[in-house]
N, C-alpha and C positions, 0 to 999 in steps of 0.2 A: 718341220722334219728336219733340215740341215742343221738345225741348233741342236737340236737335242741328240743329235748323232755323233756331232763332231766333240772331240773331249782330248786337246791340244792340239796334235798335227794328224792324226789319224784315227780312223773309226776302231778303237782298240778293242771294244767288246764286241764277239761274235754273235750274241742274242741283238745288239743293235744293226750290226750288219743285215741280219738276218730279217729283221723287221721293216728294214728301209728296203730290200730285194724286194719281198713278198707284199708289198704296198702296193706295188703297181702303181706309180704315183700317177700318171695321167689315165689309168684303165686301160690302156693299149696295149700293154704286154701281157698276155696270157698266162696263165700258170703253164708250166711245162708239161704237164700231162695232159692237159687241155689240148696242147700242141702235137702230142704224140698220138691222141685220139684223133684230130682232125686230119693226121696222116695214116689213119688207121694202122697207127702202129702200136704194138702191144707194149705194154708198162716192164720197165726196166726190170730185169730180174739176174741175179748170179749166174752165171753159166759153170764156173769152177771154180777151184782156188788154186789157180797155179802162180799168183804172185802172193808173197807177205811183205808189203811195204812199210817198215819201221822208219816213221819220223824221229830220229833220237834226240830231238830238241830244237830250241830257237837261238840258241849261241850261232854267231857268226863273226869272222873278222871283216865282212861287208855289210853296207846298208841299203840296197838296192831299190831304187824307185819304183820297181812293178812286182816286188816281193810279195808273196800271198801269206808267207808265213809270219810276215812283219818279224824277220830273225835280225839280227845286230849284235855288237860284242857286247851291248849293257845287259841281253837277255841271259838269266839262270835256269831256264826251264832245259832240264837235262836226264836223259834216261838213266835209271839205277843200273848196279847189275843183277839185281833179282831181277826186274822186268826183262832187261835183256835175256837172261837164262831163261826166264818162260815163253819168249820169242823161239830161243834154240830148241826148249823143249817139243813145241809143237813142230817145228822143221824134223824132229827126230820122228817123232809120231806120225806124221802126213806125208806119205811118198809121192802125194797130186802136188803139192806145193814145190816147184821145181827150182824156185828163183826168189834170193832173197834182196832185194832193194831197199838200200839205205839212202836216207835222204836225211834233211836238215832244212833250217839254218846250215853250217858246214858241218857235215857230220862226221868229219874226221876230229875235230875237235871234241868230240865226245869221249870220256874214257874208255866206253866201251866199245866203240869201232874196230880196233884190232882184235878184241875179244871175239865179236860177233863175225867179224871176217873170217879168222882163222878157224872157229868151230863150225862155221857154215861150210866153209869148204871142205873141210874135213869129213863133212856128212855127204858130200859129192852136189853140194848145191849150188849152181849158177848164182855170183853174187856180185851186185851192182852198185857202185859209186857214184851219186849225184852230186858231182865236184864243181865247186865254183871257179876253178885252175886257180886262183891267186893263193890257197890257203898252202898249195904245193910248193910255195916260194916263202912262206912265213918262217919265221925263226921258231926252231921248236919243230917245225912239219917237215922239213926238207927232206927227210927218208923215206918219207912217203911216197913218192913215185916206185922206187925198190921195193917196197912192203907189197904194194897194188900188183907189181908185174910178178914180184914170187909167187903172188896166191892166183894170180892169174884173174885178176879182178876186172869187170869190164867198166870202163870210164866212161860215164855219161855227163861232159862239162857244158857250161852254161858259156856261150860266148855270143851275145846277141847282136854282133855286127862285125864284119871283118874291117870295117872303118872304126879308127882310133876314137874321132870327136863323136861317132855315137854311141860306140862302146862305153865310154868313159860318161858321157851325159846321162845313160841309166846307170852305171854301178859306181861311179865314182872316177877322179881323176887318178889315172896313173894305171887302171886297173887292165887297160889294153896291154899295155906293155908286159907286166908281169903275167898275164896270160898267155902271151906268144913264147915268154920265156918257159912257162910251165908245159906248155904244148911241147916244145921243142927237146925238154928234157923226156918227155913221156916218147916220143918218136925214138929220142937216142938209146931207150931200154927196150925198142919193137912196137909199141903201141901204134897203130894205124899204119903198120906196115903190112904188105899182102903175104909175107912168106912165116908171118905168127899167127896165134890164137889170141892176141890182145886185142882188144875192141876198144877202138876210141869214137865215140859218135859225139858230136856237136850239137848244142841246141839255140835255137834262134828263136826269139820272143820279138816283138813290133816294139820298136822303141817308142810308140805312140798309139793313138786308139784304131790302128789301120788293122786289118785281119792280115794272117799271114800270107804271102805269094805262096804259088806253089812249089813244095818240097824239091821234086827234082831239080826244077829249075835253079832255085837257090842255090840247093847243093850244088852244082856244077859251077856256079859264081865264085862259092866259097872256095871250091878245090882250086880254081885257076887263082885268084886273089892270094889266098894262104901259101900255095906251094910257090908260084913265082915272087912274092914278097917276103917270104919269110922261111923257105924250106919247110913249112908245115906240112904232113900226110895226116889221113884222118879216113874212116874207114863209112863213114853217114853221117848226114844231117837231118835232125829233128825239126821241123816249125811246130811251134806252140802257140795257142791263142792267149792273149793277157786275159784271165778271169777278173770279173768285175765283183772282186772282194780285196778286204784288207787296205793296202797301201793304193793299189790301183783303182779300188772303188774312191778312195779319199780322193785323189788326183782327179777324177772323172766329175766329183760333183763340184770339188773347187774349181774348177775351168768350166764348168757350165756343159760338158757333153756324155753326162749321164744316160741321159735320156737316147740322143743321138746313136752313142754307142751299143745303147740294149736292143733299138731297134735294126741296128745293123747287123747284129746279132742273130735275131730273129728272121730277119729279111733273108739270110742265106742259112737258114735251118735246114740240114740235111738228113732225113729219116735214115737213109742208110749207114750214117756215121753216127746215129744213135744209139744203132743195134750192136755198134763195135766197139762202143766205149768202155775204157779201161778197167771202170768198176765192175763190170760183168765178170773179171777173171782175177781181182784184185783184193786184199783185204788188208785195212791201213789200220797201222798201228800208232797212237800217239806216245810220247816219253813217257805218259805214266801206267800207258798199258790198254786202254780204250781203244775200243775196233770203231770203225770207221768203214763206209763203202769207197771213199777216195781221201788221198790230199786234203782236196778243196773241202770236202764235207767236215773235215777233220776241223780247219782252220775256223770254220761255221760253227763248230759246236753240236753238228749233225750226227750224231752217233748212229748205229745199224738200227735196223727198225725194232719195232718190238716183239718178243718173241723170240728173239736172236741173243747167243750171249753177247754180252757188252763189255769184257774185259777178257785181255788174252788169257788169264788163269783159269778162265773159263769157257775155254777153247772148246768147241764140239763142231764139227765139220760135217755132221749131218744137219744140224740147225743151221749154217750158215750155207750151207750150199742151195740155191735155189731162192735165196730169199728177195724181197721185194728191195729193189733199191731204192734209198730216199733222195728226192729228186727238188731241185727247186729254180728259181730263177736263172742262178748263176749258171745252171747246167747247160744254158743255151751257150756258152762259151767251148765246151766242149762238144758240140754237134754243129758248129756254124763250117758253111762250105766241106771243106775236104776233113772236118773233124780232128779233135785237137787231143792228145793224149800224152801220158809220159813215155809212149812209143810212137809220139811224132804224130803226123797226119793218117787218118783210118781210112779212106776210101779216094776215088776221085770224085771232084765235086760234081753234082747237079747242074743242070742248068736252071737258072733262078730267073 
């Protein structure tokens, strides 16, 4: 199986990743739906359409080892103005959609990024920028902090560790120093400060194959370290579990940790977290306008269920509300321990 899947240095084709995950190689990792049933938990269904999360493409100025998007400087997938405008049309027509969540790649590198932000804010929507921080220091993008602040965009920024060595090991040499520079600039503009409404959230994900520690405890450690060493302030910290897809899946297989990691996720399954996962209130849109239950399903090319509109141009809220969520074994990543989502941990972990 491993020889079949690996082409070059990563499992580049989503269908091969899905086939690998769903093969349950040693038969000991049950289907996600089976585990839900064993815990007498209902099948996952969308409960609302509160968040429209747009992945504008895979172009990025970094190549992080954990990246579930397989993004990098050589990627050319990029959302067009036509698709961006179709997303904005949904925001105009759907008052239930309160939040536009823009991700990538480095979403700021997409030519439609500022157009999406400006128009969505004019509609009164809350806008989130999923930022890797270093893009804010890159040539041609150094005015981004001022742009984000002027439009009151919430910045959700990846900083996988407050230690330089660990951060650079996951994201590349020099990334930590540039990230601190970007955070200090955001602070100068009012981000993370108690007297402003400019929200700055940091995102932690483990460097290796461990599950995240308690979010509240880690946030306190981040706050003490970043404040004392760099004078950096932020509003909150999210912890996110590494998903067994794309580059991280490739690394798990190459290092012989795939089975142990999947068992770790299964053993930590939390049915309470399963009922609060982000896909229940989020609709994910890819750079071509195709619709998915979440960004992880998007990377595995698992579209919304049959019978639901599958392109943003065919959006129909009535058909998408209450839809059954498409799941797979990768979903154990969002339901382990305290749970994991784009909004961080979901619940207090159960005793396992």
